[in-house]
N, C-alpha and C positions, 0 to 999 in steps of 0.2 A: 441231498445236495445242500451244501452250505451257501447261503446267499447273504452278502453283507451289503446293505443299501447305503449308498453315498449320500451325504448331506447336501442339499441343494441350496446354496446361498443366494441364488438368483430367482427363486420362486416368486411369483406375483402375490402380493398381499390381497386380501379380500376387497379392500377399498379400491385398489387398482383394477381388479377384475370387474367390480361393479361399475366403475367410471368408464372403462373401456367398452363394456357391454352397452351402457346407455349411449355413449358416443357412437358406437357402431349402428345401433338401431336408429338413432337420430339422423345419421348420415344416409341410411337407406331410405328413411321417410322423406328426407330433404330431396333426394333424387326423384322420388315418386311425384313430388309436387313442383318440381322445377325442371328446367331444360338441361341442367348440369347432371350428366349421368355418371361422371367419374366418382362422385361421392358415394354411390352405391358400391363400387368396387372397393373403395377404401373402407367402407362400413363392413363389408363382408370379410375383408382381411383382418380388421380389428376383432370381429367376432370369432374368427378362426384362431387368432392368436390367443384369445382367452380360453378357448376350448382345448387347444393343443396341450398334450401332456408328455412329459419326459421323465424317465426314471433310469438311474444308473446303478448297476450292481457289480460287485466283485464276487465271482463264483470260483469254484475249485478249478474250472477250466480257463478262466480269464476274466476280462472286463466286458460287460454287456450294457449297451445303451439301448433302451427300449422307448420308442416314440409311439404315442397313441394319437392317431388322427381321426378318432371316432369310427370311421368306416373301415379302416385297416390299421394294423400295427406293423411297424418296421423295426427290426432289431439289427444293430451293428455289434459284432462280437470280435474282440481282440483276444486271441489265445495267448497264454503266458509264454508259449514257445516263440511267438512273434515279437514279444516285448523284450527290448535289449537293456533298458535302464529304468530304474525307479529313483526319482529324486524326491527327497523329503524336505518339506518346508518346516519352519518353526511352528510351534503350537500357538494358535491365536484363538481366544474365546472358546476353549474346550475342543476345538477341531484342528486337525493337522492336514495340510495339503500334501497330496501325493501326485507327482507328475509321472505318467506312464509314457515312455517313448517307444515308438514303433516306426522304424525307418526314419523319415523326416517329420513324422506327425507326433503330436503330444496331446495328452488328455489329462486335465487337472481335475482331481476329485478330492473331496473333503471327507474325512472319517474321524471318529473319536479316537482318543489315544489307545483304547483297548482294541478297537477294530483295526488300527494300523498294524499292530503286531500280528493279528490274525491274517490280514491280507498279505503281509510279507511272508508268513509261513506258507500260505497257499501258493504264492508265486515261486518261492524257493523250492517247494516240493515238485512243481511242474517243470521248472527250468532253473537248474543250479547255476547257469551262466549269467543270470540277471545281475547287473551291476547296481548296487544300492548305494546312494550317496546323499548326505545331508547338505542342503544348500541354504543360503540366507537371502 
C-alpha cells in the first residue's frame, strides 16, 4: 500500500514542547502547595497537548488522519469516493497546499510538488468524478 505523509507546518518546535512541559509541571506543583486547584487542570492539559500526536496520510483508498493519545489511537478516514473536489494552492516554500472537500467539510494538507502528482493520480484512479481546480 502506498502511503504519502503530509507535511505538518503546525508542528510544535522542541523549545515550545520544553517550555510547555516545564509550565505544565510547574502548574501542577503550584496546585499542590496552594489552595488554587484549577492550575493542576491547566497543567495536565498542557502536558497532554505536548504528548498528543497527529499524522496525516494520503493512501490509495483516501485521506487518513491518525491521532495518537498515548493510551489509544483514533483514525479518521475519508475515502476518495466521498471526496468531491480537490483545490490546489500555489507552491510556497517547496510545498503545495491541497484542499480536499467532502460534503461541507474541507481538509488542507501540504505535500511536496512530486507528491502532489502522486496523490492526484491515486485520487483519480479511485474516483474519476473528482473535480480538480487550481486556486490562488
